[in-house]
C-alpha positions in Angstrom: 15.8 30.4 -15.0 17.0 27.2 -16.7 17.1 25.6 -13.3 13.4 26.5 -12.6 12.3 25.3 -16.0 14.2 22.0 -15.5 12.6 21.4 -12.1 9.1 22.2 -13.5 9.8 19.8 -16.4 10.9 17.0 -14.1 7.8 17.5 -11.9 5.6 17.5 -15.0 7.1 14.1 -15.9 6.8 12.8 -12.4 3.1 13.6 -11.9 1.8 11.1 -14.5 4.1 8.5 -13.1 2.8 9.2 -9.6 -0.9 9.0 -10.9 -0.3 5.6 -12.6 1.5 4.4 -9.4 -1.3 5.5 -7.2 -3.9 3.7 -9.4 -2.0 0.5 -9.4 -1.4 0.8 -5.6 -5.1 1.4 -5.1 -6.0 -1.8 -7.0 -3.6 -3.8 -4.9 -4.7 -2.2 -1.7 -8.3 -2.8 -2.5 -7.6 -6.5 -3.0 -5.9 -7.0 0.4 -9.1 -7.7 2.2 -12.4 -6.3 3.4 -11.7 -3.2 5.6 -15.0 -3.8 7.4 -14.4 -7.5 8.1 -13.5 -6.9 11.8 -16.7 -4.8 12.2 -18.8 -7.5 10.5 -17.6 -10.1 12.9 -18.6 -7.9 15.9 -22.2 -8.8 16.8 -22.6 -5.5 18.7 -22.5 -3.6 15.4 -25.7 -3.8 13.3 -25.7 -4.6 9.6 -27.4 -1.3 8.9 -24.6 0.6 10.6 -22.0 -1.4 8.6 -23.9 -0.8 5.3 -24.1 3.0 6.1 -20.4 3.1 6.8 -19.6 1.2 3.6 -21.8 3.6 1.6 -20.1 6.6 3.3 -16.6 5.2 2.4 -17.6 4.3 -1.1 -17.0 0.6 -0.6 -20.2 -0.2 -2.4 -18.8 1.1 -5.6 -16.5 -0.5 -8.2 -12.7 0.1 -8.2 -12.5 2.9 -10.7 -15.1 5.3 -9.2 -13.6 4.7 -5.8 -10.2 5.6 -7.1 -11.2 8.9 -8.6 -13.2 9.7 -5.5 -10.2 9.0 -3.4 -7.9 11.0 -5.8 -10.2 14.0 -5.8 -10.3 14.1 -2.0 -6.6 13.4 -1.7 -5.7 16.3 -4.0 -7.8 18.7 -1.9 -6.1 17.6 1.3 -8.6 15.1 2.5 -6.7 11.9 3.1 -9.8 10.2 4.6 -10.2 8.6 8.0 -8.9 5.4 9.5 -11.6 2.7 9.4 -9.8 0.3 11.7 -11.6 -0.5 14.9 -10.1 1.3 17.9 -9.1 4.4 15.9 -12.6 6.0 16.1 -12.3 7.1 12.4 -9.2 9.2 13.2 -8.0 11.4 10.3 -5.3 9.7 8.2 -3.2 12.8 7.4 -1.9 13.7 10.9 -1.5 9.9 11.7 0.7 9.3 8.6 2.7 12.5 9.0 3.5 11.8 12.6 4.9 8.4 11.7 6.7 9.9 8.7 8.4 12.5 10.9 9.7 9.8 13.2 11.0 7.6 10.3 12.5 10.6 8.5 14.5 11.7 11.5 16.0 8.3 11.8 16.6 7.6 8.1 18.1 11.0 7.2 20.6 10.9 10.0 21.6 7.3 9.2 21.9 7.8 5.5 23.9 11.0 5.7 26.4 9.3 8.1 26.6 6.2 5.9 27.2 8.4 2.9 29.9 10.4 4.5 31.7 7.4 5.9 31.2 5.3 2.8 32.6 8.0 0.5 35.6 8.6 2.8 36.4 4.9 3.1 35.9 4.3 -0.6 38.2 7.2 -1.6 40.9 6.0 0.8 40.6 2.4 -0.4 40.9 3.5 -4.0 43.9 5.8 -3.5 45.6 3.1 -1.3 44.6 0.2 -3.6 45.8 -3.2 -2.3 47.0 -1.8 0.9 46.0 -3.0 4.4 43.4 -0.3 4.6 41.9 -1.4 1.3 41.7 -5.0 2.4 40.1 -4.1 5.8 37.5 -1.9 4.0 36.7 -4.6 1.5 36.3 -7.3 4.2 34.1 -5.0 6.3 31.9 -4.1 3.3 31.4 -7.8 2.3 30.7 -8.7 5.9 28.0 -6.1 6.3 26.6 -7.0 2.9 26.2 -10.6 4.0 24.3 -9.8 7.2 20.5 -9.1 6.9 19.4 -5.9 8.6 17.2 -7.7 11.1 20.2 -9.7 12.2 22.3 -6.6 12.7 19.5 -4.9 14.7 18.9 -7.9 16.9 22.6 -8.4 17.6 23.1 -4.7 18.5 20.0 -4.7 20.7 21.2 -7.9 22.5 24.7 -6.4 23.2 23.1 -3.1 24.3 20.9 -4.9 26.8 23.9 -6.7 28.2 25.9 -3.4 28.4 23.0 -1.7 30.2 22.9 -4.6 32.7 26.6 -4.2 33.5 26.2 -0.4 33.9 23.2 -0.9 36.2 25.1 -3.4 38.3 27.9 -0.9 38.7 25.4 1.8 39.8 26.2 4.1 36.9 22.7 4.6 35.5 21.8 8.2 34.9 19.9 10.4 37.4 16.6 9.7 35.6 17.0 6.0 35.8 17.3 5.5 32.1 19.9 3.1 30.6 22.9 4.6 28.8 21.9 2.9 25.5 18.2 3.0 24.7 16.7 -0.1 23.1 13.2 1.3 22.7 11.7 4.3 21.1 12.3 7.8 22.5 8.6 8.3 23.4 8.9 5.6 26.1 11.7 7.4 28.0 12.1 10.5 30.1 14.4 13.1 28.4 13.6 16.1 30.5 16.2 18.2 32.1 19.6 19.5 30.9 21.0 17.6 28.0 17.8 15.7 27.5 17.8 16.2 23.7 21.4 15.1 23.4 20.6 12.0 25.5 17.6 11.3 23.4 19.6 11.4 20.1 22.7 9.6 21.3 20.9 7.0 23.4 17.7 6.3 21.5 18.9 6.8 18.0 22.2 5.1 18.3 21.2 1.4 17.7 18.6 1.9 14.9 21.0 4.4 13.2 23.8 1.8 13.2 21.4 -0.9 12.0 20.3 1.2 9.0 23.9 2.5 8.3 25.4 -1.0 8.1 24.3 -2.1 4.6 24.2 1.5 3.2 27.7 2.1 4.3 28.9 -1.1 2.6 27.2 -0.1 -0.6 28.4 3.4 -0.7 32.0 2.5 0.1 32.2 -0.2 -2.6 30.6 2.0 -5.2 32.9 4.9 -4.3 36.0 2.7 -4.5 35.1 1.3 -7.9 34.1 4.8 -9.3 37.2 6.4 -7.9 39.5 3.7 -9.4 37.9 4.2 -12.8 38.3 7.9 -12.5 41.9 7.8 -11.4 42.7 5.7 -14.5 41.0 8.2 -16.9 43.0 10.0 -19.5 42.4 13.5 -18.1 43.6 12.5 -14.6 46.8 11.0 -16.2 47.3 14.2 -18.1 47.0 16.2 -14.9 49.6 14.1 -13.2 51.9 14.3 -16.2 51.7 18.1 -15.9 53.2 17.8 -12.4 50.2 18.6 -10.3 50.3 17.6 -6.7 48.6 14.2 -6.0 46.2 15.8 -3.5 45.1 18.3 -6.1 44.7 15.7 -8.8 42.5 13.5 -6.5 40.2 16.2 -5.0 40.1 18.7 -7.8 39.9 16.5 -10.8 38.9 13.0 -9.8 36.8 13.2 -6.7 33.8 15.2 -8.0 33.3 13.0 -11.1 33.7 9.9 -9.0 30.7 11.0 -6.8 28.2 10.8 -9.7 27.5 7.0 -9.4 27.3 7.3 -5.6 24.8 10.1 -6.0 22.6 7.9 -8.2 22.9 5.1 -5.6 22.0 7.4 -2.7 18.8 8.7 -4.4 17.6 5.1 -5.1 18.8 3.7 -1.7 17.1 6.6 0.3 13.7 5.6 -0.9 14.4 1.9 -0.3 15.6 2.6 3.2 12.7 5.0 3.9 10.1 2.4 2.9 12.1 -0.5 4.3 12.6 0.7 7.9 9.8 -1.8 9.0 12.3 -4.3 10.4 14.4 -1.8 12.3 11.4 0.0 13.7 9.8 -3.3 14.8 13.0 -4.5 16.6 13.4 -1.2 18.5 9.6 -0.5 18.9 9.6 2.7 17.0 6.2 4.3 16.1 7.3 5.1 12.6 6.2 4.4 9.0 7.1 0.7 9.3 4.9 0.0 12.3 2.1 2.1 10.8 2.1 0.0 7.6 2.2 -3.3 9.4 -0.8 -2.3 11.5 -2.7 -1.0 8.5 -2.1 -4.2 6.5 -3.2 -6.4 9.4 -6.4 -4.4 9.9 -7.0 -3.8 6.1 -7.0 -0.1 6.7 -7.0 1.0 3.1 -6.9 4.8 3.7 -3.8 4.6 5.8 -2.1 2.2 3.4 -2.8 4.6 0.5 -1.5 7.6 2.4 1.6 5.6 3.3 2.3 4.6 -0.3 1.7 8.0 -1.8 4.0 9.7 0.8 6.8 7.2 0.1 6.4 7.5 -3.6 6.6 11.3 -3.4 9.7 11.1 -1.3 11.4 8.9 -3.9 10.5 11.4 -6.6 11.9 14.3 -4.6 15.1 12.3 -3.9 15.6 11.5 -7.6 15.0 15.2 -8.4 17.7 16.3 -5.9 20.1 13.7 -7.4 19.5 15.1 -10.9 20.3 18.6 -9.7 23.5 17.3 -8.0 24.7 15.9 -11.3 25.0 19.4 -12.7 26.9 20.6 -9.6 29.3 17.7 -9.6 30.0 17.7 -13.4 29.6 21.0 -15.3 29.3 19.0 -18.6 25.8 17.9 -17.4 23.4 20.8 -18.0 19.9 21.3 -16.6 18.9 23.5 -19.5 
């Protein structure tokens, strides 16, 4: 019961934050440009038709009435229609959700792998402090930190293209004619037949997953190492060792769970950042996800799509932070949700 009350209380706090955020985003989005500018430059579209569309979309009103009209429609499930030319006023909701599904599949897999590997490497580096493993992990983390994500993505794509060329020259392409390592989105390839899904994930998801994992893995491993070292030097851990407990029991039973708390905080913050910042990775690998959707919406001043994008990302960040808060109580019983 306490857990349910805690979740409801957190949601009650998050709703005003989300409302203020949407209002500020609406003001910024409204100032990005005229959504009907492309139509106004088209001589085939009459001024009367443009004025009628502007009135229909509420563009002839001031910012505040437009915001509350948008908010009322949004709450009832009407996310509006895309007003960019070429989209034929397509509904925003299915458009944004389709892109969100693509990005979510990519980011969730990359972040979970980065978290698992980062925690594992961080714990080993802390337990084996100043060993060769610690030096290797530290060097790798700083190397990945120093490389921008677009650099990682471009380098990986370049090497993959070279590898696929060698495989093709050796006559080892698969029966469908697809390369072993895909450098484009899954939609552009044929994944029918036995093992198609596995080939899709391993081939098409491999490079963008590694690109997103790089910086996240470096951050998680460094945070886990620092947190683990601090925990291993805590008084209660020294007491456990003084009682003669086995080293493995001291590490995993007494130190490991508490050392995960800072990494949990980092994961909740980093997940939202990676989810909203997948623009570069999706552009390099031509993925039709949230990144590409936002770029197209900004170029075309498609305000409805931009607002749907921003609200969905903001909601995802709130959910990630709520999950992190719940994890605190699981990792450390001293932290209560009641």
